[in-house]
N, C-alpha and C positions, 0 to 999 in steps of 0.2 A: 543586401540586407538594409532594411529601413530602421533608422534610429528614431523611436517615438519618445516624445516628451513624457516623462514619468508622472503623469497626472490622470486622474479620473475626469472625464469630460463628456457630457451628454449634449447632443444637438438634436435628437429626436426622442420620442418615447421609445421604451424597450419592450418588445422588439420594434425596430423602425420599419418603414414601408418596404425597403429593399429586402430586408431579412424576411418579412412576412411573405413577399412574393417568392423568394427562394424556398421558403418552408412549404409553400403550396406545391412547388415542383418536387421537393423532396418527398412529400406524402404520396405523390403519384407513382414513384419509382422505387422507394426504399421500403423494405419489408416492415410490417407493423411491429414486429418484435424488437426492432432496433429503436430504443426510446431516445428522447432528447430532454435534458434537464432545462436548458435555457435556449430557446429557438432564435438565437442571433448568429448570423453567419460571419465567421472571422475571415478577414482578408489579410491581416498582418499582425505580428505580435513581437514585442521586445521587452525583455526582462519581466516585469510584473504587470504589463499592460497588454490588453487585447484591443485591436482596432476592428470594428465590424463594418459590414457593407454599407451602413448609413453614416459612417464617419464618427460614431461614438467610440470613446475610449473607456474600456471597462477594466476595473481592478480585479485581477485574477487571484482569488483565494481558494482555487481548486487545483490549479496547475495540472489539468488533465488527469486528475486523481493521483497526485503525488509523483508525477512523471517529470515535469520540467523544473526540478528542484534547483538547477543551476540557472534558471530563468529562461524565457523564450529567446531563441536565436543566440544562445551563448556563443561568444566569439571563437572559443576553442573548438566547440562542437562543429560550428559552421565551417571553420577553416579546415579541420581534419576531414569531415565528411565530403566537402566540396572537392578537395584535392583527390580523395579516393574515387569519387564519381568520374573524374576525368581520366582515371587509370583503368579501372575495371569495376563492374558492379557485382559480379558473381562468377565463381568457378565451382562452388560446392566444396567446402573444406574436406569432405570425405573423398573427393576425387583428386583435386590438386590444392594443397593447403597454401596459406599465406601467413605472414608474420603477425598481422594485427590480432588474429584469433589467439595466437600464442601469447602475445603481450597482454591481452585482456585476462587470460587465465593466470598469467604470472601475477598481475595486479590483484586479482581476486584471492589468490592463494596467500598473498602477503597481507591483505587488508582484513580478511575474515578472522574471527577469533581463534586463538590457539596457535602454538608454535610447532605443532606436529607437521609431518609431511602431508601435503595436500595435492589433490587433483581437481580440475574443473572441467565441465562440459557446457557448451553454449547452445541455447535454443532461441525460440522466437517470442514466447509469451510466458507470463507467470504460471498459467495453467499447465503449459508444457513442462516448465521447470518442476512443478510439484509432482506431476505425473511421472516424470523421469526419476525424481528422488525416491518415490515409492518403488519403482521398478528396481532401482539400485539397492535399496534396503532389502527387498525380497530376495534379490540375487545373492546378497551377502549373507543373510541370516538363514536362508532356505525356509523361511516362515511366510505366512500369508496375511495375517490380520494387521490392520492399521487402526490406530486409535486417534480420534480427533475430538474436538471440544465444542460444547454448546456455543452458539453465536459465531462460530468460525466461518470464514469464507476462503475458498481455495481455488475457485475457477468454474468454468462452464463446460468443460469436456465431460464425457460420461463419468470417468473416474472422479474428477474433481467436483462434479455435481454431487456425487455420493459423499464426498468429504465435506461439502458445504452444508451448514446447518439449516439455513432459511429456505423454506419451500418456494414462496412467491417473492419475486418473479423467476428466481434462478432455476428451479427444478420442476415447477408445476406442469404436469402433463408430459414430461420428457422421459419418464421411466420406461422399462426397469433400469435400475442403477447397478453399478459394479458391486459385487458381494465382498464380504470380509472387511467391512468398515464398521467400527463401533464408536459410539459417542459417549463422552463422559462430561460431568459438570465443569464449567469454567469458573475460576476464582474471580467473581464479578463483585467487587466490594460494595458498590452502591446497592445492589439487589441481593446480597447474601442474606439468607433468612435469619441467621443469628447475629448479624451485624458485621461490619467491615473488618473488625479486629480478628474475627474468627475465620475469615475467608480463606487465607492461605493454608492453614493447618487442616481445616475441615475439607476443603476441596481436594487437597492432596491425599488425605486419608480415603475419601470417597473414590477417587480415581484409582488408587491402588486396589481397593476392595473390589470395585466393579470389574477391573481387569482380571484380577486373580480368580474371582468367582464365576464370571460370565464369559470370559474369553480364554483365560489361562495365559500367564505371562510368557510361558514357553512357546506359545503360538503367535506372539506379537512380533512382527517384523519392525514396525516403526511407530513411534508416537510423534504426531505432527501438530505443531502449535504456532500461531502467530504470537510473538513476544508482546506486541500490542495489537489487539484485534482491530481490523480495519472496518470492513463493511458492517461488522457486528455492533459497532458503536464506539470505536476507539477505547475499548476496555483495556485498562492497564492492570495486570494482575498484581496483587500485593507482594512486597518484598518477601523473598523466601520461597515463593511458589515455584518459580522457574528453576532455581538451583536445586530444590528438593526433587523436582520432577526429573531433571537431568541426571542427578545422582542415582535415583531409583532405576532409571533406564539402563545406566551403566551396570548396575548390580545384576540386572536381569538379562543382559545381552541384547537389549532393544536399541535400535538406531533412533537417536533423538534428532528430529528434524525441526529446525527453526525456519518458519516461513517469513522471511524478511522482505517480501515483495513490496509491501507498502511502507514498511518502517525502516528500510535500509538506506545506506548512503547519506549519512549526516542528518537525516530527517528528524530524528528524535534527540539530537544533541550529542549523539555518539555516532561512530561510523555505522554501528548496528545496534538495534535496541537491546539485544542480549548483553552488550558490553556494560550496561548500567549496573548489573550485578556480577559481572565477570563470568557469565555462563559461556561454556565452550560447547556448541552443538557438534554432533557428528557430521551432519550435513546442513548446509544453509542454501535456501532458494532465494534468488534475487531476480528482479526485473525492474519495471517502472522507472525509478530514478537513475538507473545505471547508465543511460546513453543519451540523456538530454532530449528525449522525445522520439528517438529511433527505436524500432522494435528489436529488443535483445533481452535475453534472460539467461540464467545460469544456475547450475547446481555445483556447489563447491564443498569439499569435505575431505575426511581422512582418506589417505591414499589407498589403504587396504580395502576400504568400503567402496570407494569410487571405482576401483579396478576390478570389482567383483563381476561386473557386466563384461561379457566377452566381446572381442572385436566385432564390430558391426551391430552390437546390441543397442548402442546409443547413437543418436544423430538425427538427421532430418535435412531435407534439401536446402532450406534457407538458414538453418541454425548457425549463428555466428557469422552472419552476412558481413562482408568486408567493410561496407559503408557504415553499418551499425557499430562494428567493432572500433573503427576510427572515431566515430562519435563518442563512444564510451571512453576511449583514451582521452579525448578532449574534455569530457565532463569530469573525469577523475582529476585531471590537471587543474580545472577550475576549483573543484572541491578543496584541493590541497592549497593552491595559491591564495584563495580568498578565505581560507579557514572557515568553511561552511559549517563545521561542527560548532565552532564558537558562535557563528551567526545564528544558528538554530537555537542555541541556549539564550542568546539575547532576545530573540523573538519570543521565546517562552516567557521570559521575565516580563516583557511588556504585555503580552496577551493575558497571562494569568492575573496580572495586577488589575488590568482594566475589566476583564470578565469576572474576576472575583468580586470586585466592587459592584458590578451590575447584578451578580447573583445575590449579594447581601441585601440588595434593595428590591429584588424581584423574586417572590416565592415560586414563580413558575419554573425557575432554573433549579433543578434538583442537584446538579453537580457540574463543576468545571473540572475537566481532567485531560490528561495527555502529557506528552513530553516534547520538548523542542518545538518545531513548527508543525506538530501533529496534535492539535488541540481541539477539544469538543465540549459542547454543553448538552447535557441531557435535560429535556423539558418534561415537566410533569404537571398534573393538576394540583393547584396549591393545597398544602396540608396533607398531601398523599404522595405516593410514589407511582401513581397511575400514569402510564405514558400518555403524552399529549402530542400525537403525530400531527394533528390538525394545526396546532400552534407552530410546530417546526416548519410545516409547509408554508404557513402564512408569513413567518419571519423571513424565510428564504425568498419568497416571492417579493416581499418588500425590498430586500437587499438587491435582488435582480433588477427591479424597476429603478433603483438608484444607481445601478451600474457597478455592483459588486457581485462577482460570481462566488456563491457559496454552495455547498453540497449538504444534503441530508444523508443519514445512514441509520443503522441500528436495527436490531431484530424487530423492534416495535415501531420503527420509522420516526422516532421522536428525538433524534440526536442531530444537532447541527455540527458539522465538522469543518475545520478550517485548516487548509494546507497551503499557506502562502509560499511563494518562491523564497528560497533561502538568501537571495540577493536583493530582496525588497528593501527599499529605503525605509527609515523609521517614520518619515513623514507620510508615506503611503500606507504603512501599517496602521498608524494612528488614524488616518482618514478612513480606512476600512472598518476599524473598530468604532469610529463615530457613527458610521452608517448602521452597523449592527445594533448599537445602542438606540439609535433613532427607530430602528425597525421594531424593537421590543416595545418602545413607547407607543408606536403607531398601532400595534395590534393588541 
């Protein structure tokens, strides 16, 4: 494991000649549908810094889309996974089990909201977790319909494409999609027609009416929602919306599923985003930040619901791989030892202060939003709320050229999202924000 000096340093243009040569090779062999945000080839990474093939050190404000929350090459993740690699890499938990799978489930059952008896099942990816949560909810309720929200993103499998709101690029040309999926309005304060103060109550009322009139609550197996929407634009629902939704689901016998795949594991300044209002979901799906970069995902929830699927009904060849499970135990150790919940809140304070001042001086920034180290700015044409995707792309491109990895998102493509590692130093965080400010000035 290489220890890199925690600083942004450019020795060539971005991308440099070696990365450009590698990208030409990539384009000859990798399918066109697999896109690349920033065509620099990484050769090493440490905490908040990426080292590329040309010797440039880039500041990572994307963390592999909220995956390496504990930083690149976290010492506990590397130690655990390396030790496991030397023992065995696979047996298939469904054939001959191993303790680390059990230990991860024990940890998830303890950490996820609520003090009820819980069970967990492990998978490979966020989409797999969501798909299995729907399966479990259907098995428990004996119902079929699933309700999801505008701007939501839940994956790229056939069922999760149906659950995802945005057509291009995730769904375009890939149908037909799974049936019995119904979409309702998201409480999106910045774009709520009657103003942000009305978003919670009106969105909740509309959701209930649409479900009752167009689906029938008695037909709904699950309501699935991201407590803070990710790909849709880091949309934070107003206080009261999630608790009201969860309570209504309980009244109607509907399984309430929180998709915490991007927002979980300290990212939002709580262990899980629903903790902000004390919401206790029936099922929670997790992935991304769970294992420090190793592929692992989970569904955790009420024991009676999780146990509704019969023996053999859940699983997968690689689900809960032993190397990934050991990595997860290492990542969770780091989260606790370094108080990454507190670190995320400190990052939020710095970012919102700096970005708030920038927004006050720049009418192109319509809103700064998010929690913890899950922060975004929505860009608009001055004096309106018309989305400005071109500006978002231009600012991102300027940041990339300066050696800061940032990501765009949003239904309209006009949101810049920032997902720094939770172990980033304050100096690096300020440096990244300086580059962002310079990018707005430059474009």
